[in-house]
Each structure stands twice: as structure tokens, then as C-alpha cells.
C-alpha positions as CSV (number, residue, x, y, z in Angstrom):
1,M,0.0,0.0,0.0
2,K,2.9,2.3,0.8
3,R,4.3,2.0,-2.7
4,L,0.9,2.6,-4.3
5,C,0.5,5.7,-2.2
6,E,4.0,6.9,-3.1
7,A,3.3,6.4,-6.8
8,L,0.0,8.2,-6.6
9,E,1.7,11.1,-4.6
10,A,4.3,11.5,-7.3
11,L,1.6,11.4,-10.0
12,L,-0.4,14.0,-8.1
13,A,2.6,16.3,-7.7
14,R,3.2,16.2,-11.5
15,G,-0.4,16.8,-12.3
16,L,-0.7,19.7,-9.9
17,V,2.4,21.3,-11.4
18,L,0.8,20.9,-14.9
19,L,-2.6,22.2,-13.7
20,M,-1.0,25.2,-12.1
21,A,1.0,26.0,-15.2
22,L,-2.1,25.7,-17.4
23,M,-4.0,28.0,-14.9
24,V,-1.3,30.6,-15.1
25,L,-1.5,30.5,-18.9
26,T,-5.3,30.7,-18.8
27,V,-5.4,33.7,-16.4
28,G,-2.6,35.3,-18.4
29,W,-4.6,35.1,-21.6
30,Q,-7.6,36.4,-19.8
31,V,-5.8,39.5,-18.5
32,S,-4.1,40.0,-21.9
33,S,-7.4,39.7,-23.9
34,R,-9.0,42.3,-21.5
35,L,-6.1,44.7,-22.1
36,L,-6.3,44.1,-25.8
37,A,-10.0,44.7,-25.7
38,R,-9.5,48.0,-23.8
39,L,-6.8,49.0,-26.1
40,S,-8.9,48.3,-29.2
41,L,-11.8,50.4,-27.8
42,T,-9.5,53.3,-27.1
43,M,-7.9,53.1,-30.5
44,G,-11.2,52.6,-32.3
45,W,-10.4,49.1,-33.7
46,E,-13.4,46.9,-34.3
47,L,-11.4,43.5,-34.4
48,L,-10.5,43.0,-30.7
49,V,-13.5,44.5,-29.0
50,E,-14.4,41.5,-26.7
51,P,-12.3,39.9,-24.1
52,S,-12.0,36.2,-23.8
53,R,-15.1,34.7,-22.1
54,W,-14.1,31.1,-21.7
55,T,-10.9,31.8,-19.7
56,E,-12.8,32.8,-16.6
57,E,-14.8,29.6,-16.6
58,L,-11.7,27.4,-17.3
59,A,-9.6,29.1,-14.7
60,G,-12.4,28.5,-12.1
61,F,-12.5,24.8,-13.0
62,Q,-8.7,24.6,-12.9
63,L,-8.6,26.3,-9.4
64,A,-11.2,23.8,-8.1
65,W,-9.2,20.9,-9.4
66,V,-6.0,22.2,-7.9
67,A,-7.6,22.8,-4.6
68,L,-9.2,19.4,-4.3
69,L,-6.3,17.3,-5.7
70,G,-3.9,19.6,-3.7
71,A,-5.8,18.6,-0.5
72,A,-5.1,14.9,-1.3
73,W,-1.4,15.6,-2.0
74,A,-1.1,17.7,1.3
75,L,-2.8,14.9,3.3
76,R,-0.4,12.4,2.0
77,R,2.6,14.6,2.9
78,G,1.2,15.4,6.3
79,E,1.0,19.1,5.5
80,H,-2.5,19.9,6.5
81,I,-3.0,22.4,9.2
82,G,-3.3,21.1,12.8
83,L,-3.2,22.1,16.4
84,D,0.3,20.9,17.1
85,V,0.5,22.8,20.4
86,L,-2.5,20.8,21.6
87,Y,-1.3,17.5,20.0
88,R,2.1,17.7,21.6
89,G,0.5,18.1,25.1
90,F,-0.6,14.5,25.0
91,G,1.5,11.5,25.7
92,A,2.4,8.9,23.1
93,A,-0.9,6.9,23.8
94,G,-3.0,10.0,23.5
95,R,-1.3,11.1,20.2
96,R,-1.9,7.6,18.9
97,R,-5.6,7.8,19.7
98,I,-5.9,11.2,18.1
99,D,-4.1,9.9,15.0
100,V,-6.4,7.0,14.8
101,A,-9.5,9.1,15.3
102,V,-8.4,11.7,12.7
103,A,-7.4,9.2,10.1
104,A,-10.7,7.2,10.5
105,T,-12.8,10.4,10.3
106,I,-11.0,11.6,7.2
107,A,-11.2,8.1,5.6
108,A,-15.0,7.9,6.3
109,F,-15.8,11.4,5.2
110,S,-13.7,11.1,2.1
111,L,-15.0,7.8,0.9
112,V,-18.7,8.3,1.8
113,V,-19.2,12.1,1.1
114,L,-16.7,12.8,-1.6
115,G,-16.3,9.3,-3.1
116,Y,-19.8,8.0,-3.1
117,G,-21.6,11.3,-3.1
118,G,-19.3,12.7,-5.8
119,L,-19.9,9.6,-8.0
120,R,-23.7,10.2,-7.6
121,L,-23.2,13.8,-8.6
122,V,-21.2,12.8,-11.7
123,L,-23.8,10.2,-12.7
124,M,-26.6,12.7,-12.2
125,T,-25.1,15.5,-14.2
126,H,-24.2,13.0,-16.9
127,E,-27.7,11.7,-17.0
128,L,-29.0,15.3,-17.2
129,E,-26.5,16.1,-19.9
130,Q,-25.5,19.3,-18.2
131,R,-22.9,21.5,-20.0
132,T,-20.7,24.3,-18.9
133,P,-22.0,27.7,-20.2
134,A,-18.9,29.1,-21.9
135,L,-17.0,26.1,-23.0
136,G,-19.9,23.7,-23.5
137,W,-18.0,20.8,-21.8
138,P,-20.0,18.1,-19.9
139,M,-20.3,19.0,-16.2
140,A,-19.9,15.4,-15.4
141,A,-16.3,15.6,-16.7
142,I,-15.6,18.6,-14.5
143,Y,-17.2,17.0,-11.4
144,T,-15.1,13.8,-11.7
145,V,-12.5,15.5,-9.5
146,V,-14.8,15.1,-6.6
147,P,-15.0,11.3,-6.4
148,V,-11.3,10.9,-7.6
149,T,-10.3,13.2,-4.7
150,G,-12.5,11.2,-2.3
151,L,-10.8,8.0,-3.3
152,L,-7.3,9.5,-3.0
153,L,-8.1,11.1,0.4
154,G,-9.6,7.9,1.6
155,L,-6.6,5.8,0.4
156,F,-4.1,8.2,2.0
157,A,-6.2,8.3,5.3
158,L,-6.4,4.5,5.4
159,E,-2.6,4.4,5.0
160,S,-2.2,6.9,7.8
161,L,-4.6,4.9,9.9
162,G,-2.4,1.8,9.4
163,R,0.6,3.8,10.5
164,A,-1.3,5.0,13.6
165,F,-2.3,1.5,14.5
166,R,1.4,0.4,14.2
167,A,2.4,3.4,16.2
168,E,4.7,4.6,13.4
169,P,5.6,8.4,13.5
170,R,3.5,10.8,11.4
């Protein structure tokens, strides 16, 4: 399980870098097209009057994907925020109980709410044939990040739960 999680973490890291780079390009084009539109209006040119409309929608989707997948990556690396001052105040047995409770809660929430609920959301939007307004993409494809993130978070939390039961360090 550890090797699978390590491979998924490496894949996530590469995917997040790619998504961030694409988001920078998308937002860069959005800003540039607005500036070009403003310039064309002041110069009286009719060709570049409208700024890009699809970039705002795409950047929003990219941000959502980065946030959700980034949460899974951060969980795997143990980089989520926490109350370390409170955590350190407990003894080894208390910290172990906290680690078990936190990992179990994250696993349950991730697999049930994000995994199962997200899959139902994807299937429902696919069945309803919902599309994005500007790009015309299927919303089901956009929403797939929710169950994928749920599965990743669940898997990483279960790995963490196993470490907590074996009393391995965070």
C-alpha cells in the first residue's frame, strides 16, 4: 500500500504542477485579452473588442481541481494544518488515539461524502447532460475530480490509519 500511495503522490505532484502552469496561462490570456479589448476600444479598432469569455470559466475549474487534488497531496505529505501545540501536550498513547480518530474520520468522510456522493453527482449530471455555459463541456467531466479526490483522500487516510495502529511516526 505504501508503494501505491507513493506512486499516486508522485503522479499528483506532476499533475498539480501541470494544472498550475495551465491555470497561469489561462489567467494570463484572460488578462491579456482584456487589455487588448480595452486598447482596441480606445484606438477605435473593431477587431479585438471583446475579451475572452471562456478563460474565466476554465480558470475556475482549474482552481477547483488544484484545490481538491492539492488537499489529497497535502494529506499524503502530512502538511494539513493542525493544532500541534495541543497535540504535543498529549503523551504517546494520547497522540496515537488522536491519529487513529483523525485518520478514521478523514477516511470515512472522504469515501462516503466525496467518493460515493461525488460519484452520484457525476452520474446525475451525466444523465441530465449538463454542460458548462462558456466552454460547452460536460459538467460530469468537470465533477469527476470530486470522487477521484475522495478516493485519493480515503486511500491516504487509510494508509495513515495503518501507520497510527502500528504506532509509526506521522
